N, C-alpha and C positions, 0 to 999 in steps of 0.2 A: 213445687213452692212458686207462685211469683213474687217477683221483687219490683222494686219501684225503678221509671226508665232510670236510663243512661243521665249523670248529670243532674238528678234532683236529689231529695233530701225531705225526708219527713222531719219536721217540729215538732220531738213527743213532748208526751204533760213537762217533764222537767225542763224543759228550754220554752215553751210556749208560755211562761210568765216573765223571762225575759222579754219578749216579742213584746209582749202584750203594755210591759212598763216600756217601755222604748218607744212603745207608739203614742202611751200617756205622753210620755217626757216631748216628742216630739210637737204633738200636739199645743203643750204649756207653750210652745216656744215660740210656733206659730201664732199661736194666739198673743202672742207677749208683742211679736213681730209685727201683726194683722194681715197675716195672710190666711187666705178663707181655704176649707176647702172644694176639689174637684175629681171626681169621677170616672172617670170615661173608660169603655169599653176595652178587653184584654185582647178582642182583636178588632180591625180598622180594615178601612178598602186599598188594598194591594198598591193605591197612589200615594197615600198618604203618606208613606214612610220612603217608595221608590216613584221619587218626583223627578229624575232626572238623567240620562243616561250618564253625564261625566260626573255623577256621583263615584269619586273613590274611596270612599269610609269601606272596611271589612266589614263590618255592622250590615250593609245595606246589599253590598256585593254575593258576602259567601255563609250572612250568619241568619237569615230570615227562618223564620217556618210560615212559606206559603202555601194557603189548600185554596181549592175550588169547592166551592157549596152547593149545595143540591140546586140551588138557583143559575149556575155555570157563573157565581162572581168571585171575584179573584181576592180572595182575603187574607188576611198576615196578622202572625201573633203578634201583639206591638213588643219590640224589641230594646227600646226605650218609650220614657212618659213626654217628651216635651211636643214629640209632634201631632199626640192625639189631644194636648193641651188647647195645643194651635188650633186645631182642629175646631174644637172646642168653641174654643172662642170667637171663631169668625164664624162658626156656622148658630149659635145660639144671640150673635150681637153683646157680647160682653163688654164692649167701646163706645156703647151710645151710656152717655150720660157719666165715664167712670173716665176721669182724666188718666187716672192708673187704677190697673187691674192686680191683685197679690192672689196667685194661687199656692197651696201643696197639693200633692198623692201621694195616696202609698199604697205598691201592690205590687201585683205579681211582670214583670218578664221573660222573654222567651228570648234565647238566643245559640245557633246549634256552633255552638263553641267547644275548643277542647279542654275537657275537664279536672280542672287539676284545685289545689284549695285558694277558695276563695274568689272562683269562677265557675258558674253553673249553665247547665240551659235553660232552666229555671231556677229567677234569682227573684227580689222584694229589690225593689227602688223607693224612696221617698226623695220627691223633691220639689222644688222652689220657683214660680216662674212668676215673673213681673212684666208685666204690659202697660209702656203710655210715652213720657216724654225722652230723648236717646238723653237721661241722665248719667252721668259717672256715680251719684250719689248710690243710684237704683245698684248698681253693680256695685258698692261698697256695701247697701243695706240685703245682698244676695249675700256677700262675702262673710260679712261682717256674722249673719243670723248663723251660718253653720259654723262659724266659733261660738260663738254661744250653743251651740245644742253641745259642739262634743264638751265644753267645760260643764255642761250640766252635768252629763254622766260622767264626769272626770275624769277625762281620756286627753292629758297633758301635751304628750309625748308628736307633737304633731309640725308639718312642716306647710306654709300654703307658698307653692311658686305659681308664680304669674306672667303672664307675658300678654303681646298685644299684635292683631293681626294688620290691623288698619280698617279702615274702609275700603268701598269696593274700587276707588280711586288708588289708596296705598298697594294695596294687595294684586291687583291686574301689572303695577309699577315694577312691585317683588318679582312676580309669578315669571314676565319677561325674564327678569336678569336671571330666574333660577333656571328656569328652560337651559339659556343658555350655559353657565356653567354645566348644571350636571350632565348635557349632552354631547361634554366635554370628556367625561368620567364614568357614561353609563356601565362602561364594562365594570368598571371597579363596585358595581352597583347590585342588591340583590334583586332578583326576578321580581318581586313585588311591584320595585322601582321602578322597572323598564314605564312596568302600567302606571304606577303615578305618577309618570310624568309628564305621561301625555295627558291623565287626565288633571290633577293638580300636584303639584310638585311641593308646594311649601307639606304635604305629607312625607313627605321622603325625610325633612327632618326631624321627622316623631317615629321611625322606621326603628323597631328596636333589634333590628340583625346588626342594621348596619348604625349602630347606638356610635361605635366608635373607630370609626369608620371618616380618617385623616380631611376625607369630599367632604361628609359631615361638618367636622370640627371643623373646616378654614371655607365655607361654605358662606356666602355673604349673607351677611343678618339685614333682619325687616325694618332696624331702627333707621338704617340709610337711609330708606324709601318713604316713608312717613313723612305725610302732608302735614300741614300744620295742623289742619283737626284736628286729625287720629294722634299725634305728638301729643296736645294739647288734654283730649280727653281722656288718654293713658297718666300721662302725668297726673292730673288732679284723681282719678282710680288712686296714685300712690300716694297722694297728700294726704287726700279721705284718709284711707289706712293707718298712715303715720301720726294720725290725729287723733283715733281712738286706739291707738298704741296696739295694734294688729301689724304680727312679724311678718313678714316678706322676703322674696326670693324673686329676683327677677328672672328668670329662663327664655334666653333666645329661642329653644332649641322647642319650646313647649308651640306646639298648635292642636293637638286635640284632633279623637278620631273621624268626627264627623263633617261636614265641610259644609253646613248653614253656621259656622262660627263666625263672626267679626268683630273688630275690634279686641278687648276686654276677652281674655281665657284664663284659665286657674285651676289647681289641681289643690285637695290639699291629702297629704299625705303620712302615711302613718310612721312613727323613724322607728323601728321594728325589723328584723329579718324573719319574723315568725310569718309573713303574707309575703314573701318571696319578691315575686317582682307585679306581685297580685294589691298593695302594699297603698293604693288609691285608694281612699276614704270617698273620697268629695270630690267633684270636678263639673265643673262648666263656665258658661262665661257668654258671651251676648250672640244674640242671633235678629241682627237688622233688617232683615228682608223676608223674613219666614213665615210673618204673619200673610205680607201681599204676596208669599208663594204658592201660599194657600189660598190665596181667593178672597183676601179680606182689604183692608186698609191698611193704608204706608203705615203701618205702627210698628216702632222696636220693640225688640224683648231682651231677656234676659232670666237667664237662668243657670238650676244643680240639679246634681242629682246623688244620689248617697248609695254606695252599696251597702244596703243592712243588713246584708251576710256578713262581710268583713268586716263592718264597723264591730257585731255580736264578736267574731273573732276577735278581735284586737284589745274589745272588753275582756273576755276571757283569759289573753292573756299580760294583760296587769291586772290580774286577779277583782276588778273591779264589780262590788255586788252590787246589780241598782235594784232587787229586791230585795224583799225581808223574803227570813223562811215560811216555807209554807205553813199553815196554822187550821186548824179548826177552834172556834168559840167552844164549843161543848161538841164531845161524842156521846151516845146513848150507847150502856151494855143492859141485855134484858135478859133473863134470866124466866124461861116457861112462852110456852105461843102464846098467852094474854099477852102479859109483857109487851111481847116482841110486836104484836099488832097492835097491843096501844100508843106501843114508840111509835110505831108510825106516823101517826097523825098528832103524837108532840113536838118534834123535828118539825114537820108541815109546818104547823102553829108557830114554832119556832125560826122559822126561817123567812116564811111570813112580819114576822116581826122583825125581820132585819140583822139575826144570829146567820153564822157559818156551821151550820152542824152536818150529822151523820151517824150513824148507827150500823150495828153488825146483821146482815141482812144472811147468814148461814146461822145454823145451831151450830153453835164454836163453844166450848167450855171457857169458864168464865178468865183463866190464864190467857187464851186467843182473843179473847174478846180484849182483854188490857191491854193485849201488841199495838190489836189495831188500833186503839185510840193512842199510843205510843208512835207508831205511826205514822196517825195522822196531825203529829207533834197540839193536840188538844191541851184547851188552856183548859179545859174540866170537864170532866169524868163522871158521867151522870150512871147513878144505878140503877135500874129498878124490876122488881123481881113480886113473884105472885103475893105475899105479904104488904109493899108499898104496895103493888097498884089495892088491893082491896083496902088501905089504911085511908087508896090517896096521898101518898109520899112517897117523895124520892131524894137518894143519896145523894149527894152532889160533892166531889173530893176537884178541889182548887191543886192544879197540879203544881202553880206556883211554890205556896205555901204550905201544900201536906197536909192542910185543915179540911177536914170532911165533916160536912150539918145532915140531916137530914130536915127536910123543910117538906111542908103541905106540896104539892101540885099547884094550887093556885098561887102558891110565891114564886114559884121556881124564874118566870120568863123575870120580874122584877127584880130579881136575887143575884141574876145573871147580869144582867143591865149593869144596877148596883156596880158590881167584883169586874165588871171586867178592863179596869183598871193595872191587874195582875196578871203577872207571864210569868211562867217558869224559866223562861229561857233569859227575860233580863228586868223581869220586876217591870213590864208595860211598855216598854221604850218600843219593841218591832211591830206589836198589833196595832191595829186600828181599834178604837171602839165604833161597835155598831152602831153606833148612832152617828160614822162622822158620814 
């Protein structure tokens, strides 16, 4: 038997409705905040992600799916969304006549990681990207939009962790200090940190192996090495978060996993043990040099990405139901071959009118067809036999009121539309009318 590849998953019909509803909420929030959708290829040129040999991130060095195509070109399945968005922003010159460009994306990403709950080799991300002035207000716009989304789906057990890495000058000053400090304690750190010391010593601060190591706890803090411009930018970000009433915690060890970040970085965590150490639902930050690094003008950017898979796990853990029960407006039960063949045309016309409906396609008994109608959570059950067909009538049962009437086939569509405000589950509150 063939099975799915390790580190992937199937989204089955029972769950796909949750995914679709979440995407609908995302699109609504993005519209409210004026973020427009962009769709980029799921594979890009290798250099889009592998830009610099000094990059120390695990994603770039250990986790990308790289391949040579038939034209001998080196390609990479996208491991994250930001670089592809920046490439598209530059290539298509979206910066022309736009002081600010605000984009969102939703789609699959690929990383060769050790599979665990909330971490997969193919996973889905929703992301926001904003390009324009180096304004702390854009940082806050990104963070506040993420918080709006979480509130919209009813997830309240969250915590914003935020830090600053400073601008290029501040980071260089801090880097020199960290190299000197960690060089004196290198034997007390894990093997990966030995590599990080040479490539990007700031990444040592984010080491999961040594997170409780006194060497990390007592390391110099970046706030002591920020220049005035970086201090002012971060102070303004925090002040505006306060102004919006968004709670946060400043975490001086937060550096994020990608080397292109500068100034503001942040994570939004789900405060529960259900995801273990994979409880970060959303993360991002400012990247002031990435547009230039990918061949564009000197335009700063800021962005974030949600792990959609983790967000859905968090919703399930909180028992938050974002979708209504599956239902049909009508289910057709037929008795006899002629009725069944006529019934197919009948439900086709009903679907054209906007009604969600289906029928039994097998030659099942009346009892089996009624059970199928119940399994489909049908608002109305329609019964059509040879006698009804001859008389051009049909029996209609309202599964909420239990009322059953016989009406002409010509009256059926109007009758259903008029009576769709009743529901056998809740009197009409959980079903949408066909006219919506």
